[in-house]
PDB file of N, H, CA, C and O in Angstrom:
ATOM      1  N   MET A   1      16.191  12.946 -11.722  1.00  0.00           N
ATOM      2  CA  MET A   1      15.970  12.830 -10.295  1.00  0.00           C
ATOM      3  C   MET A   1      14.481  12.771  -9.980  1.00  0.00           C
ATOM      4  O   MET A   1      14.060  12.060  -9.067  1.00  0.00           O
ATOM      5  N   LYS A   2      13.690  13.518 -10.736  1.00  0.00           N
ATOM      6  H   LYS A   2      14.032  14.096 -11.477  1.00  0.00           H
ATOM      7  CA  LYS A   2      12.256  13.560 -10.462  1.00  0.00           C
ATOM      8  C   LYS A   2      11.603  12.208 -10.752  1.00  0.00           C
ATOM      9  O   LYS A   2      10.702  11.790 -10.024  1.00  0.00           O
ATOM     10  N   LYS A   3      12.043  11.528 -11.799  1.00  0.00           N
ATOM     11  H   LYS A   3      12.774  11.868 -12.390  1.00  0.00           H
ATOM     12  CA  LYS A   3      11.498  10.212 -12.127  1.00  0.00           C
ATOM     13  C   LYS A   3      11.841   9.197 -11.042  1.00  0.00           C
ATOM     14  O   LYS A   3      11.027   8.332 -10.720  1.00  0.00           O
ATOM     15  N   GLU A   4      13.045   9.301 -10.478  1.00  0.00           N
ATOM     16  H   GLU A   4      13.706  10.004 -10.739  1.00  0.00           H
ATOM     17  CA  GLU A   4      13.454   8.394  -9.414  1.00  0.00           C
ATOM     18  C   GLU A   4      12.552   8.558  -8.205  1.00  0.00           C
ATOM     19  O   GLU A   4      12.183   7.573  -7.565  1.00  0.00           O
ATOM     20  N   ILE A   5      12.201   9.772  -7.893  1.00  0.00           N
ATOM     21  H   ILE A   5      12.501  10.572  -8.413  1.00  0.00           H
ATOM     22  CA  ILE A   5      11.317  10.029  -6.763  1.00  0.00           C
ATOM     23  C   ILE A   5       9.931   9.465  -7.042  1.00  0.00           C
ATOM     24  O   ILE A   5       9.274   8.973  -6.124  1.00  0.00           O
ATOM     25  N   SER A   6       9.475   9.524  -8.281  1.00  0.00           N
ATOM     26  H   SER A   6      10.009   9.923  -9.027  1.00  0.00           H
ATOM     27  CA  SER A   6       8.125   9.065  -8.602  1.00  0.00           C
ATOM     28  C   SER A   6       7.975   7.555  -8.417  1.00  0.00           C
ATOM     29  O   SER A   6       6.972   7.112  -7.859  1.00  0.00           O
ATOM     30  N   TYR A   7       8.941   6.754  -8.868  1.00  0.00           N
ATOM     31  H   TYR A   7       9.756   7.114  -9.321  1.00  0.00           H
ATOM     32  CA  TYR A   7       8.776   5.318  -8.674  1.00  0.00           C
ATOM     33  C   TYR A   7       9.028   4.919  -7.229  1.00  0.00           C
ATOM     34  O   TYR A   7       8.436   3.950  -6.753  1.00  0.00           O
ATOM     35  N   LYS A   8       9.883   5.635  -6.523  1.00  0.00           N
ATOM     36  H   LYS A   8      10.363   6.422  -6.909  1.00  0.00           H
ATOM     37  CA  LYS A   8      10.061   5.361  -5.097  1.00  0.00           C
ATOM     38  C   LYS A   8       8.802   5.727  -4.316  1.00  0.00           C
ATOM     39  O   LYS A   8       8.452   5.063  -3.341  1.00  0.00           O
ATOM     40  N   PHE A   9       8.128   6.785  -4.751  1.00  0.00           N
ATOM     41  H   PHE A   9       8.412   7.325  -5.543  1.00  0.00           H
ATOM     42  CA  PHE A   9       6.862   7.172  -4.134  1.00  0.00           C
ATOM     43  C   PHE A   9       5.825   6.072  -4.321  1.00  0.00           C
ATOM     44  O   PHE A   9       5.073   5.767  -3.395  1.00  0.00           O
ATOM     45  N   LEU A  10       5.777   5.474  -5.508  1.00  0.00           N
ATOM     46  H   LEU A  10       6.387   5.722  -6.261  1.00  0.00           H
ATOM     47  CA  LEU A  10       4.837   4.383  -5.755  1.00  0.00           C
ATOM     48  C   LEU A  10       5.167   3.161  -4.904  1.00  0.00           C
ATOM     49  O   LEU A  10       4.262   2.491  -4.406  1.00  0.00           O
ATOM     50  N   TYR A  11       6.456   2.864  -4.731  1.00  0.00           N
ATOM     51  H   TYR A  11       7.191   3.408  -5.135  1.00  0.00           H
ATOM     52  CA  TYR A  11       6.843   1.770  -3.841  1.00  0.00           C
ATOM     53  C   TYR A  11       6.388   2.056  -2.411  1.00  0.00           C
ATOM     54  O   TYR A  11       5.899   1.165  -1.717  1.00  0.00           O
ATOM     55  N   GLY A  12       6.550   3.296  -1.980  1.00  0.00           N
ATOM     56  H   GLY A  12       6.947   4.020  -2.544  1.00  0.00           H
ATOM     57  CA  GLY A  12       6.122   3.684  -0.634  1.00  0.00           C
ATOM     58  C   GLY A  12       4.622   3.543  -0.450  1.00  0.00           C
ATOM     59  O   GLY A  12       4.164   3.081   0.595  1.00  0.00           O
ATOM     60  N   ILE A  13       3.857   3.936  -1.450  1.00  0.00           N
ATOM     61  H   ILE A  13       4.228   4.312  -2.299  1.00  0.00           H
ATOM     62  CA  ILE A  13       2.399   3.788  -1.397  1.00  0.00           C
ATOM     63  C   ILE A  13       2.031   2.310  -1.308  1.00  0.00           C
ATOM     64  O   ILE A  13       1.124   1.940  -0.562  1.00  0.00           O
ATOM     65  N   SER A  14       2.718   1.476  -2.052  1.00  0.00           N
ATOM     66  H   SER A  14       3.454   1.777  -2.659  1.00  0.00           H
ATOM     67  CA  SER A  14       2.451   0.040  -2.028  1.00  0.00           C
ATOM     68  C   SER A  14       2.705  -0.546  -0.641  1.00  0.00           C
ATOM     69  O   SER A  14       1.895  -1.323  -0.134  1.00  0.00           O
ATOM     70  N   ILE A  15       3.814  -0.178  -0.035  1.00  0.00           N
ATOM     71  H   ILE A  15       4.472   0.453  -0.447  1.00  0.00           H
ATOM     72  CA  ILE A  15       4.136  -0.662   1.310  1.00  0.00           C
ATOM     73  C   ILE A  15       3.139  -0.129   2.326  1.00  0.00           C
ATOM     74  O   ILE A  15       2.734  -0.850   3.238  1.00  0.00           O
ATOM     75  N   LEU A  16       2.743   1.125   2.175  1.00  0.00           N
ATOM     76  H   LEU A  16       3.072   1.711   1.434  1.00  0.00           H
ATOM     77  CA  LEU A  16       1.759   1.721   3.076  1.00  0.00           C
ATOM     78  C   LEU A  16       0.419   0.986   2.997  1.00  0.00           C
ATOM     79  O   LEU A  16      -0.217   0.754   4.025  1.00  0.00           O
ATOM     80  N   LEU A  17      -0.009   0.626   1.811  1.00  0.00           N
ATOM     81  H   LEU A  17       0.508   0.815   0.976  1.00  0.00           H
ATOM     82  CA  LEU A  17      -1.254  -0.125   1.658  1.00  0.00           C
ATOM     83  C   LEU A  17      -1.177  -1.491   2.342  1.00  0.00           C
ATOM     84  O   LEU A  17      -2.165  -1.950   2.914  1.00  0.00           O
ATOM     85  N   ILE A  18      -0.031  -2.135   2.288  1.00  0.00           N
ATOM     86  H   ILE A  18       0.772  -1.762   1.823  1.00  0.00           H
ATOM     87  CA  ILE A  18       0.128  -3.431   2.953  1.00  0.00           C
ATOM     88  C   ILE A  18       0.067  -3.263   4.466  1.00  0.00           C
ATOM     89  O   ILE A  18      -0.568  -4.068   5.147  1.00  0.00           O
ATOM     90  N   PHE A  19       0.718  -2.225   5.006  1.00  0.00           N
ATOM     91  H   PHE A  19       1.233  -1.571   4.452  1.00  0.00           H
ATOM     92  CA  PHE A  19       0.649  -1.976   6.448  1.00  0.00           C
ATOM     93  C   PHE A  19      -0.775  -1.653   6.888  1.00  0.00           C
ATOM     94  O   PHE A  19      -1.221  -2.121   7.935  1.00  0.00           O
ATOM     95  N   ILE A  20      -1.479  -0.867   6.108  1.00  0.00           N
ATOM     96  H   ILE A  20      -1.117  -0.486   5.258  1.00  0.00           H
ATOM     97  CA  ILE A  20      -2.869  -0.542   6.441  1.00  0.00           C
ATOM     98  C   ILE A  20      -3.721  -1.808   6.405  1.00  0.00           C
ATOM     99  O   ILE A  20      -4.599  -1.985   7.249  1.00  0.00           O
ATOM    100  N   PHE A  21      -3.473  -2.685   5.441  1.00  0.00           N
ATOM    101  H   PHE A  21      -2.759  -2.541   4.755  1.00  0.00           H
ATOM    102  CA  PHE A  21      -4.187  -3.960   5.372  1.00  0.00           C
ATOM    103  C   PHE A  21      -3.987  -4.760   6.653  1.00  0.00           C
ATOM    104  O   PHE A  21      -4.949  -5.286   7.212  1.00  0.00           O
ATOM    105  N   ILE A  22      -2.757  -4.854   7.117  1.00  0.00           N
ATOM    106  H   ILE A  22      -1.975  -4.426   6.662  1.00  0.00           H
ATOM    107  CA  ILE A  22      -2.460  -5.619   8.329  1.00  0.00           C
ATOM    108  C   ILE A  22      -3.147  -5.004   9.538  1.00  0.00           C
ATOM    109  O   ILE A  22      -3.734  -5.720  10.350  1.00  0.00           O
ATOM    110  N   ILE A  23      -3.079  -3.693   9.663  1.00  0.00           N
ATOM    111  H   ILE A  23      -2.603  -3.111   9.003  1.00  0.00           H
ATOM    112  CA  ILE A  23      -3.686  -3.018  10.811  1.00  0.00           C
ATOM    113  C   ILE A  23      -5.205  -3.182  10.803  1.00  0.00           C
ATOM    114  O   ILE A  23      -5.794  -3.537  11.824  1.00  0.00           O
ATOM    115  N   ILE A  24      -5.834  -2.931   9.675  1.00  0.00           N
ATOM    116  H   ILE A  24      -5.356  -2.643   8.845  1.00  0.00           H
ATOM    117  CA  ILE A  24      -7.294  -3.019   9.608  1.00  0.00           C
ATOM    118  C   ILE A  24      -7.758  -4.465   9.763  1.00  0.00           C
ATOM    119  O   ILE A  24      -8.815  -4.706  10.347  1.00  0.00           O
ATOM    120  N   LEU A  25      -7.003  -5.418   9.260  1.00  0.00           N
ATOM    121  H   LEU A  25      -6.145  -5.222   8.786  1.00  0.00           H
ATOM    122  CA  LEU A  25      -7.367  -6.814   9.453  1.00  0.00           C
ATOM    123  C   LEU A  25      -7.272  -7.195  10.932  1.00  0.00           C
ATOM    124  O   LEU A  25      -8.097  -7.963  11.428  1.00  0.00           O
ATOM    125  N   GLY A  26      -6.279  -6.666  11.631  1.00  0.00           N
ATOM    126  H   GLY A  26      -5.609  -6.042  11.228  1.00  0.00           H
ATOM    127  CA  GLY A  26      -6.186  -6.893  13.074  1.00  0.00           C
ATOM    128  C   GLY A  26      -7.367  -6.302  13.818  1.00  0.00           C
ATOM    129  O   GLY A  26      -7.897  -6.921  14.741  1.00  0.00           O
ATOM    130  N   VAL A  27      -7.783  -5.107  13.421  1.00  0.00           N
ATOM    131  H   VAL A  27      -7.352  -4.605  12.672  1.00  0.00           H
ATOM    132  CA  VAL A  27      -8.959  -4.477  14.034  1.00  0.00           C
ATOM    133  C   VAL A  27     -10.205  -5.309  13.745  1.00  0.00           C
ATOM    134  O   VAL A  27     -11.038  -5.510  14.628  1.00  0.00           O
ATOM    135  N   ASP A  28     -10.332  -5.787  12.520  1.00  0.00           N
ATOM    136  H   ASP A  28      -9.655  -5.623  11.803  1.00  0.00           H
ATOM    137  CA  ASP A  28     -11.472  -6.642  12.176  1.00  0.00           C
ATOM    138  C   ASP A  28     -11.476  -7.918  13.018  1.00  0.00           C
ATOM    139  O   ASP A  28     -12.535  -8.387  13.436  1.00  0.00           O
ATOM    140  N   TYR A  29     -10.301  -8.470  13.261  1.00  0.00           N
ATOM    141  H   TYR A  29      -9.441  -8.089  12.921  1.00  0.00           H
ATOM    142  CA  TYR A  29     -10.202  -9.696  14.056  1.00  0.00           C
ATOM    143  C   TYR A  29     -10.701  -9.466  15.479  1.00  0.00           C
ATOM    144  O   TYR A  29     -11.427 -10.293  16.030  1.00  0.00           O
ATOM    145  N   PHE A  30     -10.309  -8.342  16.068  1.00  0.00           N
ATOM    146  H   PHE A  30      -9.719  -7.670  15.620  1.00  0.00           H
ATOM    147  CA  PHE A  30     -10.738  -8.072  17.438  1.00  0.00           C
ATOM    148  C   PHE A  30     -12.207  -7.673  17.512  1.00  0.00           C
ATOM    149  O   PHE A  30     -12.846  -7.882  18.544  1.00  0.00           O
ATOM    150  N   LYS A  31     -12.750  -7.108  16.453  1.00  0.00           N
ATOM    151  H   LYS A  31     -12.231  -6.938  15.615  1.00  0.00           H
ATOM    152  CA  LYS A  31     -14.160  -6.727  16.430  1.00  0.00           C
ATOM    153  C   LYS A  31     -15.067  -7.883  16.010  1.00  0.00           C
ATOM    154  O   LYS A  31     -16.277  -7.830  16.226  1.00  0.00           O
ATOM    155  N   TYR A  32     -14.494  -8.918  15.417  1.00  0.00           N
ATOM    156  H   TYR A  32     -13.510  -8.961  15.241  1.00  0.00           H
ATOM    157  CA  TYR A  32     -15.287 -10.033  14.904  1.00  0.00           C
ATOM    158  C   TYR A  32     -15.890 -10.820  16.061  1.00  0.00           C
ATOM    159  O   TYR A  32     -15.204 -11.164  17.024  1.00  0.00           O
ATOM    160  N   ASP A  33     -17.170 -11.096  15.948  1.00  0.00           N
ATOM    161  H   ASP A  33     -17.727 -10.817  15.166  1.00  0.00           H
ATOM    162  CA  ASP A  33     -17.879 -11.880  16.954  1.00  0.00           C
ATOM    163  C   ASP A  33     -18.621 -12.995  16.227  1.00  0.00           C
ATOM    164  O   ASP A  33     -19.436 -12.729  15.344  1.00  0.00           O
ATOM    165  N   THR A  34     -18.344 -14.230  16.593  1.00  0.00           N
ATOM    166  H   THR A  34     -17.682 -14.446  17.311  1.00  0.00           H
ATOM    167  CA  THR A  34     -18.948 -15.360  15.891  1.00  0.00           C
ATOM    168  C   THR A  34     -20.452 -15.459  16.125  1.00  0.00           C
ATOM    169  O   THR A  34     -21.171 -16.036  15.309  1.00  0.00           O
ATOM    170  N   HIS A  35     -20.923 -14.905  17.219  1.00  0.00           N
ATOM    171  H   HIS A  35     -20.339 -14.436  17.882  1.00  0.00           H
ATOM    172  CA  HIS A  35     -22.353 -15.002  17.518  1.00  0.00           C
ATOM    173  C   HIS A  35     -23.179 -13.990  16.734  1.00  0.00           C
ATOM    174  O   HIS A  35     -24.324 -14.268  16.379  1.00  0.00           O
ATOM    175  N   SER A  36     -22.616 -12.835  16.465  1.00  0.00           N
ATOM    176  H   SER A  36     -21.686 -12.609  16.753  1.00  0.00           H
ATOM    177  CA  SER A  36     -23.396 -11.799  15.776  1.00  0.00           C
ATOM    178  C   SER A  36     -23.153 -11.756  14.262  1.00  0.00           C
ATOM    179  O   SER A  36     -23.961 -11.183  13.531  1.00  0.00           O
ATOM    180  N   ASN A  37     -22.070 -12.346  13.786  1.00  0.00           N
ATOM    181  H   ASN A  37     -21.414 -12.812  14.380  1.00  0.00           H
ATOM    182  CA  ASN A  37     -21.766 -12.341  12.349  1.00  0.00           C
ATOM    183  C   ASN A  37     -22.091 -13.695  11.740  1.00  0.00           C
ATOM    184  O   ASN A  37     -21.660 -14.735  12.238  1.00  0.00           O
ATOM    185  N   SER A  38     -22.849 -13.667  10.670  1.00  0.00           N
ATOM    186  H   SER A  38     -23.199 -12.822  10.266  1.00  0.00           H
ATOM    187  CA  SER A  38     -23.177 -14.928  10.004  1.00  0.00           C
ATOM    188  C   SER A  38     -22.101 -15.330   9.000  1.00  0.00           C
ATOM    189  O   SER A  38     -21.993 -16.503   8.644  1.00  0.00           O
ATOM    190  N   SER A  39     -21.314 -14.377   8.549  1.00  0.00           N
ATOM    191  H   SER A  39     -21.402 -13.424   8.839  1.00  0.00           H
ATOM    192  CA  SER A  39     -20.264 -14.698   7.576  1.00  0.00           C
ATOM    193  C   SER A  39     -18.984 -15.106   8.301  1.00  0.00           C
ATOM    194  O   SER A  39     -18.680 -14.584   9.374  1.00  0.00           O
ATOM    195  N   PRO A  40     -18.239 -16.033   7.718  1.00  0.00           N
ATOM    196  CA  PRO A  40     -16.977 -16.442   8.337  1.00  0.00           C
ATOM    197  C   PRO A  40     -15.929 -15.335   8.220  1.00  0.00           C
ATOM    198  O   PRO A  40     -16.050 -14.421   7.405  1.00  0.00           O
ATOM    199  N   PHE A  41     -14.905 -15.445   9.050  1.00  0.00           N
ATOM    200  H   PHE A  41     -14.807 -16.188   9.713  1.00  0.00           H
ATOM    201  CA  PHE A  41     -13.889 -14.395   9.091  1.00  0.00           C
ATOM    202  C   PHE A  41     -13.111 -14.298   7.783  1.00  0.00           C
ATOM    203  O   PHE A  41     -12.653 -13.216   7.414  1.00  0.00           O
ATOM    204  N   TYR A  42     -12.959 -15.415   7.082  1.00  0.00           N
ATOM    205  H   TYR A  42     -13.331 -16.293   7.381  1.00  0.00           H
ATOM    206  CA  TYR A  42     -12.208 -15.344   5.820  1.00  0.00           C
ATOM    207  C   TYR A  42     -12.909 -14.466   4.791  1.00  0.00           C
ATOM    208  O   TYR A  42     -12.270 -13.987   3.854  1.00  0.00           O
ATOM    209  N   ALA A  43     -14.211 -14.247   4.948  1.00  0.00           N
ATOM    210  H   ALA A  43     -14.731 -14.636   5.709  1.00  0.00           H
ATOM    211  CA  ALA A  43     -14.910 -13.313   4.058  1.00  0.00           C
ATOM    212  C   ALA A  43     -14.400 -11.890   4.285  1.00  0.00           C
ATOM    213  O   ALA A  43     -14.251 -11.121   3.335  1.00  0.00           O
ATOM    214  N   PHE A  44     -14.132 -11.543   5.547  1.00  0.00           N
ATOM    215  H   PHE A  44     -14.253 -12.168   6.318  1.00  0.00           H
ATOM    216  CA  PHE A  44     -13.558 -10.235   5.857  1.00  0.00           C
ATOM    217  C   PHE A  44     -12.154 -10.115   5.262  1.00  0.00           C
ATOM    218  O   PHE A  44     -11.775  -9.057   4.760  1.00  0.00           O
ATOM    219  N   ILE A  45     -11.394 -11.199   5.323  1.00  0.00           N
ATOM    220  H   ILE A  45     -11.703 -12.058   5.731  1.00  0.00           H
ATOM    221  CA  ILE A  45     -10.036 -11.193   4.766  1.00  0.00           C
ATOM    222  C   ILE A  45     -10.083 -10.973   3.254  1.00  0.00           C
ATOM    223  O   ILE A  45      -9.290 -10.204   2.711  1.00  0.00           O
ATOM    224  N   ILE A  46     -11.005 -11.643   2.582  1.00  0.00           N
ATOM    225  H   ILE A  46     -11.650 -12.267   3.022  1.00  0.00           H
ATOM    226  CA  ILE A  46     -11.120 -11.494   1.126  1.00  0.00           C
ATOM    227  C   ILE A  46     -11.491 -10.067   0.747  1.00  0.00           C
ATOM    228  O   ILE A  46     -10.938  -9.505  -0.198  1.00  0.00           O
ATOM    229  N   VAL A  47     -12.430  -9.483   1.490  1.00  0.00           N
ATOM    230  H   VAL A  47     -12.879  -9.940   2.258  1.00  0.00           H
ATOM    231  CA  VAL A  47     -12.835  -8.101   1.206  1.00  0.00           C
ATOM    232  C   VAL A  47     -11.672  -7.146   1.416  1.00  0.00           C
ATOM    233  O   VAL A  47     -11.445  -6.258   0.593  1.00  0.00           O
ATOM    234  N   ARG A  48     -10.935  -7.315   2.501  1.00  0.00           N
ATOM    235  H   ARG A  48     -11.120  -8.036   3.169  1.00  0.00           H
ATOM    236  CA  ARG A  48      -9.788  -6.434   2.765  1.00  0.00           C
ATOM    237  C   ARG A  48      -8.685  -6.638   1.732  1.00  0.00           C
ATOM    238  O   ARG A  48      -7.991  -5.683   1.382  1.00  0.00           O
ATOM    239  N   MET A  49      -8.512  -7.856   1.239  1.00  0.00           N
ATOM    240  H   MET A  49      -9.076  -8.632   1.523  1.00  0.00           H
ATOM    241  CA  MET A  49      -7.515  -8.081   0.190  1.00  0.00           C
ATOM    242  C   MET A  49      -7.895  -7.344  -1.085  1.00  0.00           C
ATOM    243  O   MET A  49      -7.040  -6.772  -1.761  1.00  0.00           O
ATOM    244  N   ILE A  50      -9.178  -7.362  -1.408  1.00  0.00           N
ATOM    245  H   ILE A  50      -9.873  -7.826  -0.859  1.00  0.00           H
ATOM    246  CA  ILE A  50      -9.639  -6.636  -2.595  1.00  0.00           C
ATOM    247  C   ILE A  50      -9.431  -5.139  -2.412  1.00  0.00           C
ATOM    248  O   ILE A  50      -9.086  -4.436  -3.362  1.00  0.00           O
ATOM    249  N   GLU A  51      -9.641  -4.651  -1.189  1.00  0.00           N
ATOM    250  H   GLU A  51      -9.922  -5.223  -0.418  1.00  0.00           H
ATOM    251  CA  GLU A  51      -9.510  -3.213  -0.929  1.00  0.00           C
ATOM    252  C   GLU A  51      -8.062  -2.739  -0.899  1.00  0.00           C
ATOM    253  O   GLU A  51      -7.774  -1.623  -1.331  1.00  0.00           O
ATOM    254  N   PHE A  52      -7.135  -3.573  -0.392  1.00  0.00           N
ATOM    255  H   PHE A  52      -7.368  -4.480  -0.041  1.00  0.00           H
ATOM    256  CA  PHE A  52      -5.779  -3.087  -0.149  1.00  0.00           C
ATOM    257  C   PHE A  52      -4.682  -3.836  -0.906  1.00  0.00           C
ATOM    258  O   PHE A  52      -3.790  -3.196  -1.462  1.00  0.00           O
ATOM    259  N   ILE A  53      -4.718  -5.152  -0.945  1.00  0.00           N
ATOM    260  H   ILE A  53      -5.443  -5.672  -0.493  1.00  0.00           H
ATOM    261  CA  ILE A  53      -3.607  -5.906  -1.525  1.00  0.00           C
ATOM    262  C   ILE A  53      -3.589  -5.795  -3.053  1.00  0.00           C
ATOM    263  O   ILE A  53      -2.528  -5.601  -3.645  1.00  0.00           O
ATOM    264  N   ILE A  54      -4.739  -5.915  -3.683  1.00  0.00           N
ATOM    265  H   ILE A  54      -5.601  -6.072  -3.202  1.00  0.00           H
ATOM    266  CA  ILE A  54      -4.775  -5.809  -5.148  1.00  0.00           C
ATOM    267  C   ILE A  54      -4.323  -4.423  -5.615  1.00  0.00           C
ATOM    268  O   ILE A  54      -3.513  -4.342  -6.539  1.00  0.00           O
ATOM    269  N   PRO A  55      -4.818  -3.315  -5.010  1.00  0.00           N
ATOM    270  CA  PRO A  55      -4.271  -2.005  -5.406  1.00  0.00           C
ATOM    271  C   PRO A  55      -2.781  -1.866  -5.104  1.00  0.00           C
ATOM    272  O   PRO A  55      -2.053  -1.205  -5.844  1.00  0.00           O
ATOM    273  N   SER A  56      -2.327  -2.493  -4.011  1.00  0.00           N
ATOM    274  H   SER A  56      -2.918  -3.030  -3.409  1.00  0.00           H
ATOM    275  CA  SER A  56      -0.907  -2.445  -3.680  1.00  0.00           C
ATOM    276  C   SER A  56      -0.072  -3.125  -4.762  1.00  0.00           C
ATOM    277  O   SER A  56       0.984  -2.618  -5.140  1.00  0.00           O
ATOM    278  N   ILE A  57      -0.532  -4.249  -5.252  1.00  0.00           N
ATOM    279  H   ILE A  57      -1.391  -4.660  -4.945  1.00  0.00           H
ATOM    280  CA  ILE A  57       0.176  -4.954  -6.320  1.00  0.00           C
ATOM    281  C   ILE A  57       0.188  -4.118  -7.599  1.00  0.00           C
ATOM    282  O   ILE A  57       1.206  -4.038  -8.286  1.00  0.00           O
ATOM    283  N   ILE A  58      -0.939  -3.502  -7.909  1.00  0.00           N
ATOM    284  H   ILE A  58      -1.766  -3.567  -7.350  1.00  0.00           H
ATOM    285  CA  ILE A  58      -1.021  -2.666  -9.117  1.00  0.00           C
ATOM    286  C   ILE A  58      -0.051  -1.494  -9.031  1.00  0.00           C
ATOM    287  O   ILE A  58       0.657  -1.201  -9.995  1.00  0.00           O
ATOM    288  N   VAL A  59      -0.015  -0.819  -7.878  1.00  0.00           N
ATOM    289  H   VAL A  59      -0.589  -1.057  -7.095  1.00  0.00           H
ATOM    290  CA  VAL A  59       0.886   0.326  -7.699  1.00  0.00           C
ATOM    291  C   VAL A  59       2.340  -0.127  -7.759  1.00  0.00           C
ATOM    292  O   VAL A  59       3.180   0.569  -8.329  1.00  0.00           O
ATOM    293  N   PHE A  60       2.650  -1.295  -7.174  1.00  0.00           N
ATOM    294  H   PHE A  60       1.967  -1.861  -6.711  1.00  0.00           H
ATOM    295  CA  PHE A  60       4.009  -1.817  -7.208  1.00  0.00           C
ATOM    296  C   PHE A  60       4.447  -2.110  -8.641  1.00  0.00           C
ATOM    297  O   PHE A  60       5.568  -1.783  -9.030  1.00  0.00           O
ATOM    298  N   VAL A  61       3.572  -2.721  -9.417  1.00  0.00           N
ATOM    299  H   VAL A  61       2.661  -2.986  -9.101  1.00  0.00           H
ATOM    300  CA  VAL A  61       3.894  -3.026 -10.820  1.00  0.00           C
ATOM    301  C   VAL A  61       4.087  -1.738 -11.612  1.00  0.00           C
ATOM    302  O   VAL A  61       4.974  -1.656 -12.462  1.00  0.00           O
ATOM    303  N   MET A  62       3.261  -0.734 -11.337  1.00  0.00           N
ATOM    304  H   MET A  62       2.541  -0.800 -10.647  1.00  0.00           H
ATOM    305  CA  MET A  62       3.440   0.560 -12.007  1.00  0.00           C
ATOM    306  C   MET A  62       4.809   1.153 -11.674  1.00  0.00           C
ATOM    307  O   MET A  62       5.468   1.716 -12.548  1.00  0.00           O
ATOM    308  N   GLY A  63       5.239   1.032 -10.418  1.00  0.00           N
ATOM    309  H   GLY A  63       4.703   0.574  -9.708  1.00  0.00           H
ATOM    310  CA  GLY A  63       6.558   1.513 -10.024  1.00  0.00           C
ATOM    311  C   GLY A  63       7.669   0.764 -10.735  1.00  0.00           C
ATOM    312  O   GLY A  63       8.651   1.367 -11.167  1.00  0.00           O
ATOM    313  N   LYS A  64       7.518  -0.560 -10.860  1.00  0.00           N
ATOM    314  H   LYS A  64       6.721  -1.050 -10.508  1.00  0.00           H
ATOM    315  CA  LYS A  64       8.520  -1.358 -11.574  1.00  0.00           C
ATOM    316  C   LYS A  64       8.613  -0.941 -13.041  1.00  0.00           C
ATOM    317  O   LYS A  64       9.707  -0.830 -13.593  1.00  0.00           O
ATOM    318  N   ILE A  65       7.462  -0.712 -13.662  1.00  0.00           N
ATOM    319  H   ILE A  65       6.573  -0.802 -13.213  1.00  0.00           H
ATOM    320  CA  ILE A  65       7.451  -0.296 -15.068  1.00  0.00           C
ATOM    321  C   ILE A  65       8.114   1.067 -15.224  1.00  0.00           C
ATOM    322  O   ILE A  65       8.894   1.275 -16.153  1.00  0.00           O
ATOM    323  N   MET A  66       7.809   1.994 -14.323  1.00  0.00           N
ATOM    324  H   MET A  66       7.176   1.825 -13.568  1.00  0.00           H
ATOM    325  CA  MET A  66       8.433   3.323 -14.393  1.00  0.00           C
ATOM    326  C   MET A  66       9.942   3.231 -14.219  1.00  0.00           C
ATOM    327  O   MET A  66      10.691   3.919 -14.913  1.00  0.00           O
ATOM    328  N   LYS A  67      10.392   2.382 -13.293  1.00  0.00           N
ATOM    329  H   LYS A  67       9.783   1.824 -12.730  1.00  0.00           H
ATOM    330  CA  LYS A  67      11.830   2.224 -13.060  1.00  0.00           C
ATOM    331  C   LYS A  67      12.505   1.617 -14.290  1.00  0.00           C
ATOM    332  O   LYS A  67      13.587   2.047 -14.689  1.00  0.00           O
ATOM    333  N   LYS A  68      11.859   0.619 -14.882  1.00  0.00           N
ATOM    334  H   LYS A  68      10.980   0.270 -14.558  1.00  0.00           H
ATOM    335  CA  LYS A  68      12.419  -0.022 -16.075  1.00  0.00           C
ATOM    336  C   LYS A  68      12.501   0.966 -17.232  1.00  0.00           C
ATOM    337  O   LYS A  68      13.508   1.012 -17.937  1.00  0.00           O
ATOM    338  N   ASN A  69      11.451   1.755 -17.431  1.00  0.00           N
ATOM    339  H   ASN A  69      10.633   1.718 -16.857  1.00  0.00           H
ATOM    340  CA  ASN A  69      11.458   2.748 -18.510  1.00  0.00           C
ATOM    341  C   ASN A  69      12.505   3.825 -18.272  1.00  0.00           C
ATOM    342  O   ASN A  69      13.136   4.299 -19.216  1.00  0.00           O
ATOM    343  N   MET A  70      12.694   4.212 -17.015  1.00  0.00           N
ATOM    344  H   MET A  70      12.181   3.826 -16.248  1.00  0.00           H
ATOM    345  CA  MET A  70      13.683   5.232 -16.697  1.00  0.00           C
ATOM    346  C   MET A  70      15.096   4.723 -16.991  1.00  0.00           C
ATOM    347  O   MET A  70      15.923   5.454 -17.538  1.00  0.00           O
ATOM    348  N   LYS A  71      15.370   3.453 -16.621  1.00  0.00           N
ATOM    349  H   LYS A  71      14.698   2.859 -16.178  1.00  0.00           H
ATOM    350  CA  LYS A  71      16.700   2.896 -16.861  1.00  0.00           C
ATOM    351  C   LYS A  71      16.958   2.681 -18.349  1.00  0.00           C
ATOM    352  O   LYS A  71      18.088   2.843 -18.809  1.00  0.00           O
ATOM    353  N   SER A  72      15.927   2.320 -19.103  1.00  0.00           N
ATOM    354  H   SER A  72      15.009   2.189 -18.729  1.00  0.00           H
ATOM    355  CA  SER A  72      16.134   2.103 -20.539  1.00  0.00           C
ATOM    356  C   SER A  72      16.383   3.425 -21.267  1.00  0.00           C
ATOM    357  O   SER A  72      17.087   3.450 -22.276  1.00  0.00           O
ATOM    358  N   ARG A  73      15.821   4.506 -20.771  1.00  0.00           N
ATOM    359  H   ARG A  73      15.249   4.485 -19.951  1.00  0.00           H
ATOM    360  CA  ARG A  73      16.060   5.815 -21.390  1.00  0.00           C
ATOM    361  C   ARG A  73      17.439   6.364 -21.042  1.00  0.00           C
ATOM    362  O   ARG A  73      18.027   7.114 -21.821  1.00  0.00           O
ATOM    363  N   GLN A  74      17.958   5.987 -19.865  1.00  0.00           N
ATOM    364  H   GLN A  74      17.480   5.378 -19.232  1.00  0.00           H
ATOM    365  CA  GLN A  74      19.266   6.502 -19.452  1.00  0.00           C
ATOM    366  C   GLN A  74      20.409   5.764 -20.137  1.00  0.00           C
ATOM    367  O   GLN A  74      21.430   6.370 -20.461  1.00  0.00           O
ATOM    368  N   GLY A  75      20.256   4.511 -20.351  1.00  0.00           N
ATOM    369  H   GLY A  75      19.427   4.018 -20.088  1.00  0.00           H
ATOM    370  CA  GLY A  75      21.404   3.827 -20.907  1.00  0.00           C
ATOM    371  C   GLY A  75      21.032   2.597 -21.569  1.00  0.00           C
ATOM    372  O   GLY A  75      21.894   1.895 -22.097  1.00  0.00           O
TER     373      GLY A  75
END
């Protein structure tokens, strides 16, 4: 039971990181001003993807591996 909770926890963290990415990207969009920023908005998107989406993918893959290992040990 404890192993089941651990991979579900990792899935939850992955989903939480994606929601935080969406929220912070929305905040960046409303704060972005074309006159004061020399960098294009897609630069902000790339930075936020590095901060949130890549770790989310890593955590999700870790959860998948844990689930696969748990099922192979059970049967």
